[in-house]
ZALOGU-997571 format. One record per residue: residue in one letter; chain; x negated, y negated, z negated of N, C-alpha, C in turn. Coordinates in steps of 0.2 Angstrom, whole numbers. Example, Ala and Ser with C-alpha at 12.3 -4.5 7.8 and 13.67 -1.06 7.14 Angstrom:
REM ZALOGU-997571
 residuo cadena  n.xx  n.yy  n.zz ca.xx ca.yy ca.zz  c.xx  c.yy  c.zz
       A      A   -66    28   -39   -62    22   -39   -66    16   -39
       S      A   -64    11   -35   -68     5   -36   -64     0   -39
REM end
This chain:
REM ZALOGU-997571
 residuo cadena  n.xx  n.yy  n.zz ca.xx ca.yy ca.zz  c.xx  c.yy  c.zz
       M      A  -118   -79  -269  -124   -76  -266  -125   -77  -259
       P      A  -130   -78  -256  -131   -79  -249  -128   -73  -246
       L      A  -127   -74  -240  -123   -68  -238  -128   -66  -231
       S      A  -129   -58  -229  -132   -57  -222  -128   -55  -219
       L      A  -128   -57  -213  -125   -55  -206  -126   -52  -201
       K      A  -124   -46  -198  -129   -42  -194  -122   -41  -189
       I      A  -125   -41  -181  -119   -41  -176  -121   -32  -175
       E      A  -115   -29  -176  -116   -22  -176  -113   -19  -169
       K      A  -109   -24  -165  -106   -21  -159  -103   -27  -157
       E      A  -105   -28  -149  -101   -33  -145   -98   -29  -138
       Y      A   -91   -31  -139   -87   -29  -134   -86   -36  -128
       V      A   -86   -34  -122   -84   -40  -117   -80   -37  -113
       Q      A   -73   -38  -110   -69   -36  -107   -64   -42  -105
       S      A   -65   -43   -98   -62   -50   -96   -55   -47   -93
       S      A   -53   -42   -92   -46   -41   -88   -39   -40   -94
       E      A   -42   -40  -100   -36   -39  -104   -37   -43  -110
       R      A   -30   -47  -110   -30   -52  -115   -28   -48  -121
       V      A   -30   -49  -126   -29   -47  -134   -25   -51  -137
       K      A   -19   -49  -139   -15   -53  -142   -15   -52  -150
       S      A   -17   -46  -153   -17   -46  -160   -21   -40  -161
       V      A   -24   -38  -167   -28   -32  -169   -25   -30  -176
       D      A   -27   -24  -178   -25   -22  -185   -29   -16  -186
       F      A   -32   -16  -193   -37   -10  -195   -32    -4  -199
       H      A   -34     1  -197   -30     7  -201   -34     7  -207
       P      A   -29     8  -213   -32     8  -220   -38    14  -221
       T      A   -36    21  -216   -41    27  -220   -46    29  -214
       E      A   -43    27  -207   -44    31  -202   -48    26  -198
       P      A   -54    27  -196   -59    22  -192   -56    19  -185
       W      A   -50    16  -185   -46    14  -181   -45     7  -179
       I      A   -45     4  -173   -43    -2  -172   -37    -3  -167
       L      A   -32    -4  -170   -26    -6  -164   -25   -12  -161
       A      A   -26   -12  -155   -25   -19  -151   -19   -19  -147
       S      A   -15   -25  -148   -10   -27  -142   -11   -31  -137
       L      A    -9   -29  -131   -13   -33  -125    -7   -36  -122
       Y      A    -8   -42  -119    -4   -46  -114     0   -42  -108
       S      A    -5   -36  -107    -2   -33  -102     4   -28  -103
       G      A     6   -27  -109    10   -23  -112     8   -17  -114
       T      A     1   -16  -116    -1   -10  -118    -4    -9  -124
       L      A    -3    -4  -128    -7    -3  -135   -13     1  -136
       C      A   -18     0  -138   -25     2  -138   -28     4  -144
       I      A   -27    10  -146   -31    12  -153   -40    13  -150
       W      A   -44    10  -155   -52    11  -153   -53    14  -159
       N      A   -59    19  -159   -62    21  -164   -69    17  -166
       Y      A   -70    13  -171   -76    10  -171   -81    12  -174
       Q      A   -80    20  -177   -87    23  -177   -89    26  -172
       S      A   -86    30  -168   -89    33  -162   -89    26  -154
       Q      A   -87    22  -158   -85    16  -152   -83    19  -145
       T      A   -77    23  -146   -72    27  -141   -66    23  -141
       L      A   -62    24  -135   -55    23  -134   -51    30  -136
       E      A   -48    29  -141   -45    37  -144   -38    36  -140
       K      A   -35    31  -139   -28    32  -137   -26    25  -133
       S      A   -22    25  -129   -18    19  -124   -12    22  -122
       F      A    -7    18  -123    -1    18  -120     4    13  -117
       K      A     8    13  -113    11     8  -110    18     6  -115
       V      A    19     1  -118    24    -1  -123    30    -4  -118
       T      A    27   -10  -114    33   -12  -108    28   -13  -102
       E      A    33   -13   -97    30   -14   -89    28   -20   -88
       S      A    31   -25   -90    29   -33   -89    29   -38   -94
       S      A    30   -35  -101    31   -42  -106    26   -41  -110
       P      A    22   -45  -113    16   -45  -118    18   -42  -123
       V      A    13   -38  -127    15   -36  -135     9   -42  -138
       R      A    14   -44  -142    11   -50  -144     8   -50  -152
       S      A    12   -42  -155    10   -41  -162    11   -33  -162
       A      A     6   -30  -166     6   -23  -167     3   -22  -173
       K      A     6   -16  -179     3   -15  -183     3    -8  -186
       F      A     0    -4  -189     0     1  -190     4     2  -197
       I      A     9     7  -199    13     9  -204     9    16  -207
       A      A     3    15  -209    -1    22  -211     4    26  -214
       R      A     7    24  -221    10    31  -225    16    33  -220
       E      A    18    31  -214    22    35  -211    19    38  -204
       H      A    14    37  -203     9    39  -197    13    36  -191
       W      A    14    28  -191    18    25  -186    14    19  -184
       V      A    15    17  -177    14    10  -174    20     5  -174
       V      A    21    -1  -176    27    -4  -175    23   -10  -170
       A      A    28   -12  -163    26   -17  -160    32   -22  -158
       G      A    29   -28  -158    34   -33  -156    33   -36  -150
       A      A    37   -37  -145    35   -38  -138    40   -45  -137
       D      A    38   -47  -131    41   -53  -127    48   -52  -124
       D      A    50   -44  -123    56   -43  -121    62   -43  -127
       K      A    59   -45  -134    63   -45  -139    65   -40  -143
       F      A    60   -35  -140    63   -27  -144    56   -26  -149
       I      A    58   -23  -154    53   -18  -158    53   -12  -157
       R      A    46    -9  -156    46    -2  -156    42     1  -160
       V      A    44     7  -162    40    11  -166    39    17  -163
       Y      A    31    19  -164    29    24  -163    25    29  -167
       N      A    24    36  -167    19    40  -168    14    39  -168
       S      A     9    37  -174     0    36  -170    -1    42  -170
       N      A     0    49  -171    -3    54  -168     0    56  -162
       T      A     5    56  -159     7    60  -155     8    54  -151
       L      A    10    48  -152    13    43  -147    20    42  -145
       D      A    24    49  -148    30    49  -146    35    42  -149
       K      A    38    39  -146    43    33  -147    48    36  -153
       T      A    49    34  -159    53    35  -164    59    30  -164
       K      A    57    23  -162    64    20  -164    62    15  -158
       E      A    68    12  -154    66     4  -152    75     2  -152
       F      A    74    -6  -154    80    -9  -154    79   -17  -152
       E      A    83   -20  -150    84   -29  -149    83   -31  -156
       A      A    78   -34  -157    77   -37  -164    78   -46  -164
       H      A    77   -48  -157    78   -56  -157    82   -59  -152
       E      A    81   -65  -151    85   -67  -145    80   -71  -140
       D      A    73   -71  -142    67   -73  -139    60   -68  -141
       F      A    55   -71  -138    48   -67  -139    48   -66  -147
       I      A    45   -61  -147    43   -59  -155    35   -59  -155
       R      A    32   -65  -160    26   -67  -160    23   -63  -165
       S      A    25   -61  -170    22   -58  -176    27   -52  -179
       V      A    24   -47  -183    27   -42  -186    21   -41  -192
       A      A    25   -40  -197    21   -39  -204    23   -33  -210
       V      A    20   -29  -211    22   -23  -214    21   -23  -222
       H      A    26   -22  -225    26   -24  -233    21   -18  -235
       P      A    17   -19  -241    12   -14  -243    14    -8  -245
       T      A    22    -8  -248    23    -2  -254    31     0  -251
       L      A    35    -6  -249    41    -5  -249    44    -3  -240
       P      A    48     0  -239    51     1  -231    52    -4  -227
       Y      A    49    -9  -228    50   -16  -224    46   -17  -220
       V      A    49   -21  -214    45   -25  -208    48   -32  -207
       L      A    43   -38  -208    47   -44  -205    45   -45  -198
       S      A    48   -48  -194    46   -51  -188    49   -58  -189
       A      A    45   -62  -183    45   -68  -182    46   -71  -174
       S      A    49   -74  -172    52   -77  -164    52   -81  -163
       D      A    51   -83  -157    53   -90  -154    60   -91  -155
       D      A    63   -88  -157    71   -89  -158    72   -94  -164
       K      A    67   -95  -168    65   -99  -173    67   -96  -180
       V      A    69   -90  -181    70   -86  -186    65   -80  -188
       I      A    65   -77  -195    61   -72  -197    67   -67  -199
       K      A    65   -61  -198    70   -55  -201    66   -50  -203
       L      A    69   -47  -210    68   -41  -213    71   -35  -210
       W      A    68   -31  -209    70   -24  -208    69   -18  -212
       D      A    72   -14  -214    73    -9  -218    72    -1  -215
       W      A    67     2  -215    67     8  -211    70    14  -214
       E      A    70    13  -221    73    19  -223    82    18  -223
       K      A    84    12  -220    92    12  -219    93    11  -213
       G      A    88    15  -208    90    14  -200    88    10  -196
       W      A    82     5  -199    80    -1  -196    86    -7  -196
       V      A    90    -8  -201    95   -11  -202    91   -19  -204
       C      A    95   -25  -203    92   -32  -203    95   -32  -211
       T      A    92   -32  -215    95   -34  -223    94   -42  -224
       Q      A    89   -46  -219    89   -53  -221    86   -56  -216
       T      A    91   -62  -215    88   -67  -209    85   -74  -213
       F      A    79   -76  -212    77   -82  -215    75   -88  -210
       E      A    80   -94  -211    81   -98  -207    77  -105  -209
       G      A    76  -109  -206    72  -116  -208    68  -119  -204
       H      A    65  -115  -199    60  -117  -196    63  -121  -190
       S      A    60  -126  -186    64  -128  -181    60  -129  -174
       H      A    56  -124  -173    51  -122  -167    49  -114  -169
       Y      A    46  -112  -164    44  -106  -161    40  -104  -169
       V      A    42   -97  -173    39   -94  -179    32   -90  -175
       M      A    27   -93  -178    20   -89  -175    17   -83  -177
       Q      A    18   -84  -184    14   -79  -188    19   -78  -194
       V      A    18   -72  -197    21   -71  -205    16   -66  -208
       A      A    16   -68  -215    10   -65  -219    13   -61  -225
       F      A    11   -57  -228    16   -55  -235     9   -57  -240
       N      A    13   -60  -245     7   -63  -249     4   -56  -254
       P      A    -1   -54  -254    -4   -46  -257    -5   -47  -266
       K      A    -3   -54  -268    -1   -54  -276     5   -53  -276
       D      A    10   -55  -274    15   -56  -277    21   -54  -269
       T      A    21   -46  -269    24   -45  -261    31   -45  -261
       F      A    35   -49  -264    41   -50  -263    41   -57  -260
       T      A    36   -61  -259    35   -68  -256    31   -67  -250
       F      A    32   -71  -244    27   -70  -238    28   -79  -236
       S      A    25   -79  -231    23   -86  -229    24   -86  -220
       S      A    24   -91  -218    26   -92  -210    24   -98  -208
       A      A    20   -98  -200    17  -103  -198    22  -104  -192
       S      A    23  -111  -191    26  -113  -185    25  -118  -181
       L      A    28  -117  -175    24  -124  -171    29  -130  -172
       D      A    33  -130  -177    36  -136  -180    31  -141  -185
       G      A    24  -137  -186    20  -141  -189    20  -140  -196
       T      A    23  -134  -199    25  -133  -207    22  -126  -206
       I      A    21  -126  -213    20  -118  -217    25  -118  -222
       K      A    30  -112  -222    34  -111  -227    34  -104  -230
       V      A    35  -104  -236    35   -99  -242    42   -96  -244
       W      A    41   -92  -243    50   -88  -243    49   -83  -251
       N      A    56   -80  -252    56   -75  -257    61   -70  -252
       L      A    59   -64  -253    63   -58  -249    71   -59  -250
       S      A    72   -61  -256    80   -60  -259    84   -67  -257
       S      A    81   -73  -253    84   -78  -251    83   -80  -244
       P      A    88   -82  -240    87   -83  -233    83   -91  -232
       A      A    83   -95  -238    80  -100  -237    74  -101  -241
       P      A    68  -107  -238    62  -107  -240    60  -109  -249
       I      A    55  -106  -252    54  -109  -259    51  -115  -258
       F      A    45  -116  -254    43  -123  -252    39  -122  -246
       T      A    40  -130  -243    36  -130  -237    30  -134  -238
       L      A    24  -133  -232    18  -136  -233    17  -140  -228
       D      A    17  -146  -227    17  -151  -222    10  -155  -221
       G      A     4  -154  -218     0  -156  -218    -5  -157  -209
       H      A    -4  -152  -206    -5  -152  -200    -3  -157  -195
       S      A    -7  -161  -191    -3  -165  -186     1  -161  -179
       K      A    -1  -156  -179     2  -151  -174     4  -144  -174
       G      A     8  -141  -170    11  -135  -172     4  -131  -177
       V      A     7  -126  -180     3  -122  -184     2  -113  -181
       N      A    -2  -110  -181    -2  -104  -176    -3   -98  -180
       C      A    -6  -100  -185    -7   -93  -189    -9   -95  -197
       V      A    -7   -89  -201    -7   -90  -210    -9   -84  -212
       D      A   -12   -86  -217   -16   -79  -221   -16   -81  -228
       Y      A   -18   -76  -232   -19   -77  -238   -26   -76  -240
       F      A   -29   -80  -246   -36   -79  -250   -35   -77  -256
       T      A   -36   -72  -259   -36   -70  -265   -43   -68  -270
       G      A   -46   -71  -268   -54   -71  -270   -53   -75  -277
       N      A   -58   -73  -282   -59   -75  -289   -52   -77  -292
       D      A   -47   -73  -293   -41   -71  -296   -38   -78  -294
       E      A   -39   -82  -288   -35   -86  -284   -30   -84  -279
       T      A   -26   -89  -278   -21   -88  -273   -22   -92  -267
       K      A   -25   -94  -262   -26   -98  -257   -21   -97  -251
       L      A   -19  -101  -247   -16  -101  -242   -21  -104  -236
       L      A   -21  -100  -231   -25  -103  -224   -21  -102  -217
       T      A   -23  -109  -214   -17  -110  -211   -23  -113  -204
       G      A   -20  -110  -197   -24  -113  -190   -19  -116  -187
       S      A   -21  -122  -184   -17  -126  -179   -19  -129  -173
       D      A   -15  -131  -170   -16  -134  -162   -19  -141  -164
       D      A   -21  -144  -169   -24  -149  -171   -30  -149  -172
       F      A   -33  -142  -169   -40  -140  -167   -44  -139  -176
       T      A   -38  -139  -181   -42  -138  -188   -39  -131  -189
       A      A   -43  -130  -197   -40  -124  -201   -38  -128  -208
       K      A   -35  -126  -212   -34  -129  -219   -34  -123  -224
       V      A   -35  -126  -230   -36  -121  -236   -30  -125  -239
       W      A   -25  -121  -243   -21  -124  -249   -20  -121  -253
       D      A   -21  -124  -259   -19  -122  -266   -13  -121  -267
       Y      A   -12  -113  -268    -5  -112  -269     1  -112  -275
       Q      A    -2  -114  -280     1  -118  -286     2  -126  -286
       S      A    -4  -128  -283    -1  -136  -284     1  -139  -275
       K      A     3  -133  -273     4  -135  -265     0  -141  -262
       S      A    -6  -141  -262    -9  -147  -261   -15  -144  -255
       C      A   -17  -148  -250   -25  -145  -246   -31  -147  -250
       L      A   -32  -141  -250   -40  -141  -254   -47  -143  -249
       Q      A   -46  -140  -242   -51  -143  -239   -48  -141  -230
       T      A   -51  -146  -227   -50  -146  -219   -56  -143  -216
       L      A   -54  -136  -212   -61  -134  -209   -61  -137  -202
       E      A   -67  -143  -201   -67  -146  -193   -73  -142  -191
       G      A   -72  -142  -182   -78  -139  -179   -75  -138  -173
       H      A   -70  -134  -173   -68  -132  -167   -65  -137  -162
       E      A   -66  -135  -155   -64  -140  -151   -58  -138  -147
       H      A   -54  -133  -148   -47  -132  -147   -43  -129  -152
       N      A   -38  -127  -149   -31  -124  -154   -35  -120  -158
       V      A   -34  -119  -166   -36  -113  -170   -29  -108  -170
       T      A   -31  -102  -167   -26   -99  -166   -26   -92  -171
       L      A   -32   -90  -174   -32   -85  -179   -36   -87  -186
       I      A   -34   -84  -189   -36   -86  -197   -36   -80  -200
       C      A   -41   -79  -204   -40   -71  -210   -47   -73  -215
       A      A   -43   -69  -221   -49   -68  -226   -52   -63  -227
       H      A   -59   -61  -229   -62   -55  -230   -59   -51  -235
       P      A   -57   -45  -235   -53   -42  -241   -58   -41  -248
       E      A   -64   -43  -247   -68   -44  -252   -73   -48  -253
       L      A   -76   -51  -248   -82   -56  -248   -79   -63  -249
       P      A   -82   -69  -251   -78   -76  -249   -79   -78  -243
       I      A   -76   -75  -238   -77   -76  -231   -70   -78  -228
       I      A   -70   -83  -224   -63   -86  -220   -66   -86  -213
       I      A   -64   -82  -208   -64   -81  -202   -60   -86  -197
       T      A   -62   -88  -192   -56   -92  -189   -59   -91  -182
       G      A   -53   -91  -176   -54   -89  -170   -50   -96  -167
       S      A   -53   -99  -162   -49  -104  -157   -50  -103  -149
       E      A   -45  -106  -146   -47  -107  -139   -52  -110  -135
       D      A   -55  -112  -139   -62  -116  -137   -67  -109  -135
       G      A   -65  -102  -137   -69   -98  -135   -75   -95  -141
       T      A   -74  -100  -147   -77   -96  -151   -73   -92  -159
       I      A   -78   -91  -162   -77   -87  -169   -80   -90  -174
       R      A   -79   -93  -179   -82   -94  -185   -81   -92  -191
       I      A   -87   -90  -194   -85   -88  -201   -89   -93  -206
       W      A   -82   -94  -212   -84  -100  -216   -85   -97  -222
       D      A   -90  -100  -226   -91   -99  -234   -85  -100  -239
       A      A   -81   -97  -241   -75   -98  -245   -77  -102  -250
       T      A   -82  -104  -252   -85  -108  -258   -85  -114  -256
       S      A   -91  -115  -252   -94  -121  -248   -90  -125  -244
       Y      A   -86  -119  -239   -83  -122  -233   -88  -123  -228
       R      A   -93  -120  -227   -98  -121  -223   -97  -116  -217
       V      A   -98  -117  -212  -101  -111  -207  -106  -107  -209
       V      A  -106  -102  -208  -111   -97  -209  -113   -93  -204
       F      A  -107   -93  -198  -109   -88  -191  -104   -92  -187
       G      A  -106   -92  -181  -102   -91  -176  -103   -88  -170
       C      A   -97   -87  -165   -99   -82  -159   -96   -85  -155
       D      A   -98   -86  -146   -94   -86  -142   -94   -83  -137
       N      A   -95   -76  -137   -96   -72  -132   -92   -65  -132
       G      A   -86   -63  -128   -84   -57  -130   -81   -55  -137
       T      A   -81   -50  -138   -78   -47  -146   -84   -44  -150
       I      A   -84   -45  -155   -90   -42  -160   -88   -39  -165
       M      A   -91   -35  -169   -90   -32  -174   -96   -33  -179
       V      A   -95   -37  -185  -100   -39  -188  -101   -36  -195
       S      A  -107   -34  -198  -109   -31  -203  -109   -37  -209
       L      A  -105   -38  -213  -107   -43  -219  -108   -40  -225
       K      A  -113   -43  -230  -114   -40  -236  -117   -47  -240
       S      A  -117   -47  -247  -119   -49  -251  -127   -49  -252
       T      A  -131   -54  -252  -139   -52  -254  -142   -56  -260
REM end
């Protein structure tokens, strides 16, 4: 079915570099982590800033996620620390040094008390908050910075990682070695996500080679290369319900792709936007 797209709201702010965003599953909240070391929670219904607080004085916070079932926010920063806050009171509940270099990404398991963290120290770690945030597994195999990790929504005991070594690796939580590696980008890989529409599982990746790729999870082959960006692709994600792939690039544009035809259906190059998507 064709898609109808409408820009609901546009935000333009040049003073703060946003490093990550996350949506709360039940509240109308967007969590943004900033290069300045600040976390912000925006209400997208009232279009107001609900909360803003400093995590670090001088280190960028590159990744932050809601842990909604615990009423927490977890954040990873360039000072190598993971910090956990109560999302209602903003009280810090936990702080610990997690890696030997910048923390690029954190991911929260959908049901188990686990958080993954990925770092410039080339490793990924699994943390169990019910065991006092002990590291229960370390995943090694990448030869450069690990830029992002993402849990497989169809098989939550597995996850994928994107690295500047140019590869994507798929892992099982019970093993420190990868299950398999995807190698097809000509430069470093910045981002990874899963597309699970039509009862299929595909991997989505974005790279410094200016392209995004769609991978078949079963055959481990590249199904499509998405071309059109003029600089590094640093963001890729799949719409949870519609057949939509979203990419963001250092060329200053965001593109929305049809996940069936792989054609661009929308583009934006100014500020931050909220788009209403629906089938027509």
